C-alpha positions, 0 to 999 in steps of 0.5 A, spaced: 499 499 499 502 507 498 503 512 503 497 516 499 492 510 500 494 508 507 495 515 510 489 519 514 486 526 512 487 530 519 480 533 517 477 526 518 481 524 525 479 531 528 472 529 527 473 522 530 468 520 536 473 514 538 480 513 540 484 509 534 490 505 534 496 506 529 493 511 525 498 514 519 498 522 518 503 526 513 503 533 512 507 539 514 510 542 520 507 548 522 510 549 529 515 545 533 516 545 541 521 541 545 520 540 552 524 535 557 520 529 556 516 530 550 516 534 544 510 537 540 509 538 533 503 541 530 502 538 523 497 540 517 496 536 511 491 541 508 485 538 508 482 543 513 484 549 517 486 545 524 492 542 525 493 536 529 498 535 535 503 530 535 507 528 541 514 525 540 517 522 546 524 518 547 520 512 546 518 514 539 522 511 533 525 517 529 525 521 535 533 523 534 531 526 528 527 532 531 533 537 531 533 536 523 525 538 523 524 545 522 518 549 521 515 547 514 518 540 513 514 534 511 514 529 516 510 522 516 507 519 523 505 513 525 501 513 532 495 512 536 489 517 536 488 519 543 484 524 547 488 530 548 489 533 555 491 540 552 486 546 550 484 547 543 484 540 541 480 534 542 484 529 539 492 528 539 497 523 536 502 519 541 507 518 535 510 511 535 514 512 529 516 519 526 520 520 519 522 526 516 520 526 508 522 533 506 527 537 509 526 545 510 532 550 510 533 555 515 531 560 510 524 558 509 520 565 509 514 562 513 518 561 520 513 566 523 506 566 524 504 573 521 506 576 514 503 581 510 499 580 504 504 584 500 510 580 502 506 573 501 504 576 494 512 575 492 512 568 494 505 566 491 508 559 490 509 558 498 503 562 501 498 556 500 502 554 506 499 559 511 492 559 514 489 564 510 491 562 503 490 555 504 483 557 507 482 561 501 484 555 496 479 550 500 473 556 499 475 557 492 474 549 491 468 548 494 465 555 491 467 552 484 463 545 486 457 549 489 456 553 482 456 547 478 451 543 483 447 549 482 446 550 475 446 542 474 441 542 479 437 547 475 437 543 468 443 547 465 448 544 461 456 546 461 459 548 455 466 549 454 467 556 450 473 558 447 479 561 450 482 563 443 477 568 439 476 572 433 471 576 437 471 582 442 465 581 446 465 588 450 468 592 445 473 595 449 479 593 445 483 591 451 485 584 449 491 580 449 493 578 442 495 571 440 499 570 434 505 566 431 508 572 427 514 576 428 512 581 433 515 586 429 510 585 424 507 592 423 503 591 416 496 588 419 496 582 414 494 576 418 493 571 412 499 568 414 498 567 421 496 561 425 488 562 424 489 566 418 486 572 422 487 576 428 486 572 434 485 574 442 484 571 448 477 572 450 474 577 455 468 573 455 464 566 453 458 569 452 457 570 445 459 563 443 455 561 449 449 564 446 449 559 440 448 553 444 443 557 448 439 557 442 439 549 442 440 547 449 435 552 452 439 553 459 447 553 458 453 556 462 460 556 462 465 557 467 472 559 465 478 563 465 477 570 461 483 575 460 483 583 459 489 587 458 487 593 462 493 596 465 490 597 472 494 596 478 487 597 483 485 592 488 479 590 483 483 588 477 487 583 474 489 581 467 486 573 468 480 572 472 475 567 472 467 568 470 461 564 471 456 566 465 449 562 464 444 564 458 437 562 458 432 561 452 425 564 452 427 569 458 427 576 459 431 581 464 426 579 470 427 572 469 435 574 469 434 577 476 430 572 479 435 566 477 441 571 479 438 572 486 437 564 487 444 563 484 447 568 489 443 565 495 444 558 494 452 558 493 453 563 499 448 559 503 452 552 501 459 555 503 456 558 510 455 551 511 460 547 508 466 552 510 464 554 517 471 553 520 475 557 514 470 562 514 470 563 521 478 565 520 476 571 516 470 573 520 475 573 526 481 576 523 479 580 516 472 582 517 468 582 523 462 583 520 463 578 515 458 573 517 452 578 518 453 580 511 453 573 508 446 572 513 443 578 510 444 576 503 441 569 504 435 572 508 434 578 504 429 579 498 434 583 493 431 590 492 430 591 484 430 599 482 431 602 475 437 606 473 433 612 473 431 611 480 438 609 482 440 616 480 434 619 483 436 616 490 443 618 489 442 625 487 437 626 493 441 623 498 445 629 500 452 625 500 458 629 497 460 624 492 467 624 489 463 623 482 456 627 481 451 622 479 448 624 473 443 620 468 447 617 462 453 616 466 456 609 469 455 608 477 461 609 481 463 604 487 461 610 492 455 610 489 454 602 489 456 602 496 451 608 498 445 604 495 447 597 498 450 599 505 447 606 507 440 606 503 437 599 502 442 596 507 441 589 502 443 587 495 440 591 490 439 590 482 439 596 478 436 595 471 434 598 465 441 602 463 442 608 458 443 605 451 450 609 450 454 606 456 452 598 455 454 593 450 451 592 443 448 585 444 443 588 450 436 588 448 433 595 447 427 598 451 421 601 448 423 608 450 429 607 445 433 610 451 435 604 455 437 597 454 434 591 459 441 590 462 442 589 470 447 589 475 447 586 482 450 590 487 452 587 494 454 590 500 462 590 501 463 589 494 459 593 489 458 590 483 458 582 483 454 581 477 452 584 470 447 581 465 442 583 460 436 580 456 440 579 449 437 583 443 434 577 439 431 582 433 435 582 427 434 589 425 435 592 432 441 588 433 444 590 426 442 598 428 446 597 435 452 594 432 452 600 427 452 605 432 457 602 436 462 600 430 462 593 430 463 589 423 457 585 421 462 581 417 466 579 423 460 577 427 456 573 421 455 567 425 452 571 431 447 574 426 446 568 423 443 565 430 438 571 429 436 569 422 434 562 424 429 560 430 431 567 434 428 567 441 428 572 447 434 570 451 438 573 457 444 571 461 449 574 466 456 574 468 459 573 475 466 574 476 469 568 480 474 572 484 469 578 486 465 572 489 470 569 493 472 577 496 465 577 498 464 571 502 471 572 505 472 579 506 478 579 503 479 586 499 484 585 494 483 581 488 490 578 488 489 575 494 483 570 492 486 567 486 492 562 486 497 566 481 495 573 480 496 576 473 497 583 473 502 588 470 509 587 471 507 580 475 508 573 472 511 569 477 511 562 474 
């Protein structure tokens, strides 16, 4: 039997109800304390936030190597699981055999218990060994599973949309180019390039996903997206993950209903399944975290039009850095006022000015707004952006012309409006924004394993 098969996960041992003989664990040393008759090792194997205490005495085989075991070293332990006499844990392991698997150098940078996030970003390959970042990784994993569980349970089909694309979904132009040509090529002739045309990393899977929505009714994609925006804020990265569902025969109100149900479901799931990890953030990062998550689960989300939002902001007597004017996008300060001061709960803002939204959003009868919606949540601001999609060919063509999109480049997208077009809607949720919401972590670079930002490409 291999070590992988024979070892016990710490998460299972600390939840045991009876003592056990000859258990096997393997993991990394968090701390070591040497006393006269006994030594204590706090061992973590990544299966949970908690460590398990290992007691090593003079009778333990391998005790002579204790001096070689430093914080961060990997060890293998065989021993009996017994009731702990110390505080802070129910069980501990009285070791009968201790084996050093992987030594750790004296220069190991995680010797002390607390390090700044700035320092840990410089050693992203080691930061998952800290409590905070291992907890984030587990929460990220469970959230991913909860997302798939929700959509599969609602009858959605997972579609893997392309990462390399010839289309710009948002029209912002901030896309990474993919090419096999000499970088010095300046003639814009891509006929000899790999794809025979200009290609980029995608900013969204939405347009491709819509084609499957027209055949499978309810679909979603969950994958990496890219934006070459040269931004160094706490809310932007060059590589991030998006959750994007699309629903046929749906309008903007269906869109908001599904988004609300989705957010409540996954927040509720993570509160139940990741209680220990969330408590770490509630104690050390954001003491109002659990109350805010309960508010999301228990509240009926507010629904107001963009025009109503501007009226509320204008009448608030708040001194905003950016004056709220009809026709302009909402700023973070506006979003937080609506969710944290005025309504004190999540808010959908819908029916946005046509000039500040994307070409594919469905025009309203007033000819001034589109059926778009943003979900704003306390502590984060915008969490979800979505819309009803323009299913009417003539209006879609007019919108593309107004916003400077080439019909030739989007012939396939237009084709879906010529053949069995139906009303449909969808939204996009930034996965890292969601993790920030459920952990209270304020910098997006700390909720993704390997942040990709300007001048930062570790690995």
